[in-house]
MARZAZA-283834 format. One line per field, with one value per atom (N, C-alpha, C): residue in one letter; atom name; residue number from 1; x, y negated, z. Coordinates in Angstrom, 2 decimals. Example, Ala and Ser with C-alpha at 12.3 -4.5 7.8 and 13.67 -1.06 7.14 Angstrom:
# MARZAZA-283834
dotor a,a,a,s,s,s
pati N,CA,C,N,CA,C
rolum 1,1,1,2,2,2
px 13.19,12.30,13.20,12.85,13.67,12.90
py 5.69,4.50,3.30,2.25,1.06,-0.03
pz 7.80,7.80,7.80,7.08,7.14,7.87
# end
This chain:
# MARZAZA-283834
dotor q,q,q,v,v,v,r,r,r,v,v,v,v,v,v,e,e,e,s,s,s,g,g,g,g,g,g,g,g,g,l,l,l,v,v,v,q,q,q,p,p,p,g,g,g,g,g,g,s,s,s,l,l,l,r,r,r,l,l,l,s,s,s,c,c,c,t,t,t,v,v,v,s,s,s,g,g,g,v,v,v,i,i,i,f,f,f,n,n,n,v,v,v,y,y,y,a,a,a,m,m,m,a,a,a,w,w,w,y,y,y,r,r,r,q,q,q,a,a,a,p,p,p,g,g,g,k,k,k,e,e,e,r,r,r,e,e,e,l,l,l,v,v,v,a,a,a,k,k,k,i,i,i,t,t,t,s,s,s,g,g,g,g,g,g,t,t,t,i,i,i,n,n,n,y,y,y,a,a,a,d,d,d,s,s,s,v,v,v,k,k,k,g,g,g,r,r,r,f,f,f,a,a,a,i,i,i,s,s,s,r,r,r,d,d,d,n,n,n,d,d,d,e,e,e,n,n,n,t,t,t,c,c,c,y,y,y,l,l,l,q,q,q,m,m,m,n,n,n,s,s,s,l,l,l,k,k,k,f,f,f,e,e,e,d,d,d,t,t,t,a,a,a,v,v,v,y,y,y,y,y,y,c,c,c,r,r,r,a,a,a,r,r,r,w,w,w,p,p,p,v,v,v,a,a,a,e,e,e,e,e,e,y,y,y,d,d,d,y,y,y,w,w,w,g,g,g,q,q,q,g,g,g,t,t,t,q,q,q,v,v,v,t,t,t,v,v,v,s,s,s,s,s,s
pati N,CA,C,N,CA,C,N,CA,C,N,CA,C,N,CA,C,N,CA,C,N,CA,C,N,CA,C,N,CA,C,N,CA,C,N,CA,C,N,CA,C,N,CA,C,N,CA,C,N,CA,C,N,CA,C,N,CA,C,N,CA,C,N,CA,C,N,CA,C,N,CA,C,N,CA,C,N,CA,C,N,CA,C,N,CA,C,N,CA,C,N,CA,C,N,CA,C,N,CA,C,N,CA,C,N,CA,C,N,CA,C,N,CA,C,N,CA,C,N,CA,C,N,CA,C,N,CA,C,N,CA,C,N,CA,C,N,CA,C,N,CA,C,N,CA,C,N,CA,C,N,CA,C,N,CA,C,N,CA,C,N,CA,C,N,CA,C,N,CA,C,N,CA,C,N,CA,C,N,CA,C,N,CA,C,N,CA,C,N,CA,C,N,CA,C,N,CA,C,N,CA,C,N,CA,C,N,CA,C,N,CA,C,N,CA,C,N,CA,C,N,CA,C,N,CA,C,N,CA,C,N,CA,C,N,CA,C,N,CA,C,N,CA,C,N,CA,C,N,CA,C,N,CA,C,N,CA,C,N,CA,C,N,CA,C,N,CA,C,N,CA,C,N,CA,C,N,CA,C,N,CA,C,N,CA,C,N,CA,C,N,CA,C,N,CA,C,N,CA,C,N,CA,C,N,CA,C,N,CA,C,N,CA,C,N,CA,C,N,CA,C,N,CA,C,N,CA,C,N,CA,C,N,CA,C,N,CA,C,N,CA,C,N,CA,C,N,CA,C,N,CA,C,N,CA,C,N,CA,C,N,CA,C,N,CA,C,N,CA,C,N,CA,C,N,CA,C,N,CA,C,N,CA,C,N,CA,C,N,CA,C,N,CA,C,N,CA,C,N,CA,C,N,CA,C,N,CA,C,N,CA,C
rolum 1,1,1,2,2,2,3,3,3,4,4,4,5,5,5,6,6,6,7,7,7,8,8,8,9,9,9,10,10,10,11,11,11,12,12,12,13,13,13,14,14,14,15,15,15,16,16,16,17,17,17,18,18,18,19,19,19,20,20,20,21,21,21,22,22,22,23,23,23,24,24,24,25,25,25,26,26,26,27,27,27,28,28,28,29,29,29,30,30,30,31,31,31,32,32,32,33,33,33,34,34,34,35,35,35,36,36,36,37,37,37,38,38,38,39,39,39,40,40,40,41,41,41,42,42,42,43,43,43,44,44,44,45,45,45,46,46,46,47,47,47,48,48,48,49,49,49,50,50,50,51,51,51,52,52,52,53,53,53,54,54,54,55,55,55,56,56,56,57,57,57,58,58,58,59,59,59,60,60,60,61,61,61,62,62,62,63,63,63,64,64,64,65,65,65,66,66,66,67,67,67,68,68,68,69,69,69,70,70,70,71,71,71,72,72,72,73,73,73,74,74,74,75,75,75,76,76,76,77,77,77,78,78,78,79,79,79,80,80,80,81,81,81,82,82,82,83,83,83,84,84,84,85,85,85,86,86,86,87,87,87,88,88,88,89,89,89,90,90,90,91,91,91,92,92,92,93,93,93,94,94,94,95,95,95,96,96,96,97,97,97,98,98,98,99,99,99,100,100,100,101,101,101,102,102,102,103,103,103,104,104,104,105,105,105,106,106,106,107,107,107,108,108,108,109,109,109,110,110,110,111,111,111,112,112,112,113,113,113,114,114,114,115,115,115,116,116,116,117,117,117,118,118,118
px 75.26,75.59,77.05,78.03,79.12,79.81,81.31,81.87,83.81,83.91,85.43,86.23,87.75,88.15,89.63,90.35,91.63,92.33,93.82,94.36,95.89,96.70,98.18,99.02,98.11,98.95,99.72,100.35,101.03,102.31,103.45,104.47,105.75,106.53,107.36,108.90,110.05,111.03,111.21,111.84,112.04,112.72,112.33,112.86,112.46,111.57,110.84,109.95,109.02,108.28,106.90,105.92,104.65,103.51,102.53,102.06,100.32,99.89,98.10,97.07,96.16,95.72,94.01,92.95,91.82,90.93,90.00,89.26,87.44,87.09,86.05,84.49,83.72,82.63,81.46,80.76,79.26,79.25,80.10,80.09,80.53,80.91,81.43,82.73,83.92,85.31,85.63,85.75,86.47,86.12,85.05,84.49,84.89,85.57,85.50,86.97,87.02,88.17,88.81,90.01,90.37,91.51,91.29,91.99,92.74,93.92,94.24,94.29,93.87,93.87,94.52,95.11,95.55,95.30,95.59,95.02,95.98,97.02,97.87,96.68,97.39,97.15,97.00,95.57,95.75,95.52,95.99,95.55,94.34,94.36,93.17,93.90,92.38,92.61,93.10,94.49,94.64,94.97,94.80,94.91,96.66,96.57,98.07,98.38,97.31,97.25,96.16,95.81,94.80,95.06,94.04,94.12,92.97,92.39,91.31,90.97,89.91,89.61,90.30,90.56,91.67,92.99,93.34,95.11,95.52,94.93,95.76,95.97,97.50,97.82,98.37,97.76,98.59,99.10,100.11,100.36,100.92,100.69,101.00,102.40,103.06,104.53,105.12,104.49,105.22,105.59,104.93,105.35,105.78,105.91,106.49,107.89,107.75,109.04,109.35,108.32,108.10,107.03,105.95,105.00,104.55,103.73,103.08,101.67,100.55,99.39,99.08,98.68,97.97,96.65,96.27,95.00,94.76,94.06,93.54,92.36,91.69,90.42,89.88,90.90,89.98,89.91,90.61,90.64,89.79,89.13,88.38,89.37,90.70,91.49,92.58,92.85,93.59,94.70,96.12,97.19,97.93,98.41,99.00,100.74,101.85,103.10,103.68,104.18,105.11,106.28,107.37,108.69,109.32,110.50,111.32,110.30,110.01,108.70,109.34,108.94,109.19,108.28,108.93,108.03,106.83,107.31,106.00,104.69,105.16,104.29,103.02,103.15,102.52,101.23,100.33,98.42,97.87,96.51,95.20,95.39,95.36,95.22,93.91,93.28,91.90,91.91,90.94,90.85,89.24,89.13,88.42,87.92,86.63,86.13,84.90,84.94,84.37,84.02,82.78,82.13,82.12,82.83,82.57,81.22,80.25,79.38,78.31,78.08,77.14,77.80,77.47,77.96,77.76,76.53,76.18,76.93,77.61,78.49,79.91,80.02,81.22,81.14,82.46,82.62,84.00,84.08,85.11,85.34,86.61,86.83,86.96,86.96,87.23,88.95,89.79,91.02,91.72,93.34,94.05,95.23,95.74,96.89,98.11,99.07,100.40,101.07,101.95,103.00,104.52,105.13,106.47,107.21,108.06,108.73,110.13,111.10,112.39,112.03
py -81.22,-82.39,-82.12,-83.41,-83.50,-83.59,-83.21,-83.50,-83.91,-84.84,-84.90,-84.81,-83.88,-83.66,-83.83,-84.57,-84.61,-84.41,-84.05,-83.25,-83.77,-83.28,-83.26,-84.68,-85.45,-86.30,-86.11,-86.99,-86.68,-87.70,-87.36,-88.48,-87.88,-88.58,-88.14,-89.47,-88.86,-89.81,-90.45,-91.89,-92.32,-91.29,-91.63,-90.35,-89.05,-88.93,-87.38,-87.72,-86.34,-86.21,-85.29,-85.65,-85.28,-84.74,-83.77,-83.68,-83.60,-84.49,-84.58,-83.79,-83.44,-82.43,-83.29,-83.04,-83.48,-82.49,-81.94,-80.83,-81.42,-81.31,-81.89,-80.69,-80.67,-79.67,-80.38,-79.53,-80.02,-80.89,-80.75,-81.64,-80.60,-81.13,-80.56,-81.55,-80.55,-81.37,-81.75,-81.09,-81.15,-82.41,-83.02,-84.19,-85.68,-85.00,-86.36,-86.88,-88.18,-88.78,-88.93,-88.59,-88.64,-89.61,-90.07,-91.25,-91.12,-91.86,-92.11,-93.33,-93.67,-95.29,-95.17,-96.36,-96.56,-97.77,-97.73,-99.12,-99.09,-100.07,-100.21,-100.93,-101.30,-102.27,-103.35,-104.35,-105.54,-106.02,-105.16,-105.11,-104.55,-104.91,-104.56,-102.90,-102.25,-100.89,-101.09,-100.42,-100.80,-99.10,-99.22,-98.27,-97.55,-96.06,-95.99,-94.84,-93.91,-93.37,-93.04,-92.54,-92.02,-91.10,-90.25,-89.26,-88.68,-89.14,-89.02,-87.31,-86.92,-85.36,-85.21,-85.90,-85.60,-85.75,-85.94,-85.88,-87.21,-88.19,-89.37,-89.89,-90.50,-90.88,-92.14,-92.83,-94.09,-94.26,-94.97,-95.38,-96.70,-97.00,-98.68,-98.45,-99.91,-99.96,-99.74,-100.05,-99.69,-98.13,-96.97,-95.45,-94.97,-95.82,-95.07,-94.51,-93.24,-92.70,-91.76,-92.12,-91.45,-90.54,-91.22,-89.98,-89.43,-88.54,-87.84,-87.12,-87.45,-87.23,-85.93,-85.12,-83.58,-83.58,-82.15,-81.77,-80.37,-79.57,-78.09,-77.83,-77.61,-77.87,-76.67,-75.62,-74.06,-74.10,-75.08,-74.96,-76.10,-77.16,-78.36,-79.36,-79.35,-80.22,-81.04,-82.41,-83.11,-83.09,-83.57,-83.53,-85.11,-85.46,-86.63,-85.76,-85.63,-85.65,-86.77,-87.13,-88.25,-88.01,-88.60,-88.22,-89.45,-89.45,-90.74,-91.87,-91.30,-92.07,-93.43,-94.37,-95.70,-96.18,-97.07,-97.59,-97.91,-98.60,-99.55,-98.97,-97.43,-96.35,-95.91,-96.15,-96.05,-96.65,-95.83,-96.20,-95.38,-95.43,-94.19,-94.38,-92.71,-92.45,-92.00,-92.42,-92.21,-91.03,-90.47,-89.75,-90.01,-90.39,-91.05,-90.31,-89.56,-88.94,-89.68,-90.01,-90.41,-90.05,-89.96,-89.58,-91.07,-91.24,-92.53,-93.18,-92.32,-92.04,-93.16,-92.88,-93.73,-93.99,-95.38,-95.64,-94.88,-94.43,-93.70,-92.28,-91.67,-90.63,-91.06,-91.35,-92.26,-91.89,-91.08,-90.64,-90.62,-90.85,-91.24,-90.19,-89.87,-88.95,-89.86,-89.25,-90.00,-90.36,-90.04,-90.42,-90.03,-89.75,-88.79,-90.02,-89.92,-90.94,-90.48,-91.44,-91.02,-92.25,-91.81,-92.38,-92.38,-93.21,-93.15,-94.10,-93.30,-93.78,-93.04,-93.57,-92.98,-92.75
pz 112.36,113.34,113.02,112.85,112.13,113.36,113.19,114.28,113.68,114.34,113.70,115.10,115.29,116.54,115.97,116.53,116.47,117.68,117.46,118.48,117.97,118.81,118.62,119.14,119.87,120.26,121.45,122.44,123.37,123.53,124.67,124.45,123.89,123.08,122.52,122.62,122.88,122.51,121.29,121.32,120.00,119.17,117.98,116.98,116.72,117.91,117.60,116.51,116.67,115.77,116.31,116.00,116.32,114.97,115.24,114.12,114.48,114.09,114.61,113.68,114.39,113.26,113.25,112.33,112.57,111.75,112.40,112.04,111.94,111.10,110.20,110.39,111.15,110.96,110.54,110.04,109.49,108.14,107.54,105.93,105.32,103.77,102.54,102.39,103.34,103.65,102.50,101.21,100.13,99.20,99.44,98.95,99.80,100.89,101.56,101.50,101.60,101.72,103.18,104.04,105.17,105.25,106.78,106.61,108.28,108.09,109.93,110.20,111.44,111.57,113.12,113.36,114.92,115.53,116.66,117.36,118.74,118.57,119.87,121.08,122.09,122.86,122.61,122.58,122.47,120.72,120.04,118.62,117.80,116.73,115.76,115.20,115.01,114.45,112.77,112.40,111.32,110.69,109.23,108.37,108.24,108.60,108.41,107.31,107.07,106.06,105.62,104.17,103.77,102.67,102.70,101.33,100.82,99.46,98.75,98.58,97.95,97.58,96.60,95.95,94.67,94.89,96.15,96.67,96.79,95.95,95.96,97.49,97.67,99.13,99.07,100.19,100.19,101.91,102.03,103.15,103.53,104.96,105.54,105.48,104.87,104.55,106.22,107.09,108.24,108.46,107.94,108.18,106.78,105.83,104.63,104.77,104.45,104.43,105.89,106.88,107.75,108.03,107.64,108.28,106.89,106.82,105.48,106.02,105.43,105.40,104.33,104.95,104.34,104.22,103.39,103.93,103.22,104.30,103.70,103.84,102.47,102.33,102.98,103.20,103.27,105.26,105.46,107.04,107.49,106.43,106.79,108.10,107.71,108.40,107.84,108.29,107.74,108.82,107.89,109.08,108.96,109.76,109.75,110.60,109.81,109.87,110.37,111.80,111.87,112.59,111.79,112.39,112.30,112.86,113.39,113.99,114.78,115.75,116.49,116.27,117.06,117.94,118.95,120.35,119.33,118.60,117.95,116.94,117.18,116.93,118.01,119.14,120.02,119.95,119.77,119.68,120.13,119.70,119.59,118.50,117.82,116.72,115.86,115.13,114.72,113.52,113.30,112.01,111.65,110.32,109.65,108.50,108.28,107.09,106.39,104.79,104.15,102.99,102.60,101.50,100.81,99.75,99.39,98.74,98.30,97.42,97.91,99.71,100.48,101.80,102.21,103.68,104.79,104.73,105.63,106.35,105.11,104.87,105.79,106.95,107.58,108.77,109.25,110.45,111.18,112.05,112.94,114.37,114.57,115.91,116.85,118.13,119.38,119.64,118.78,118.99,119.96,119.65,120.16,121.04,121.82,122.31,121.72,121.52,120.91,121.51,122.24,122.90,122.76,122.56,122.12,123.42,123.86,125.02,125.73,125.90,126.39,128.08
# end
């Protein structure tokens, strides 16, 4: 059984930092592309950052220079380091694990709330 579990969300002041973690079990983690999405109230879910199995990284323009995605294949974990947080970063953050070779190998976590507030 595949499990995708996010952690690390919380309440932080503007300008602060958080690190999200996403641990995946039940898959061969190192072949999966990993990504973080977020969904703010009343808005569609959007891609924040992604990292391929080969280490290629992409970011949404809104987080470039502030967020950093990484992965530890030994720990089956993907991270999202979020710095210089802004009010507009408030959202539920979701982790996605996808093996590009087949559509059915596409798994999501339950999400973790990030709230930026003074």
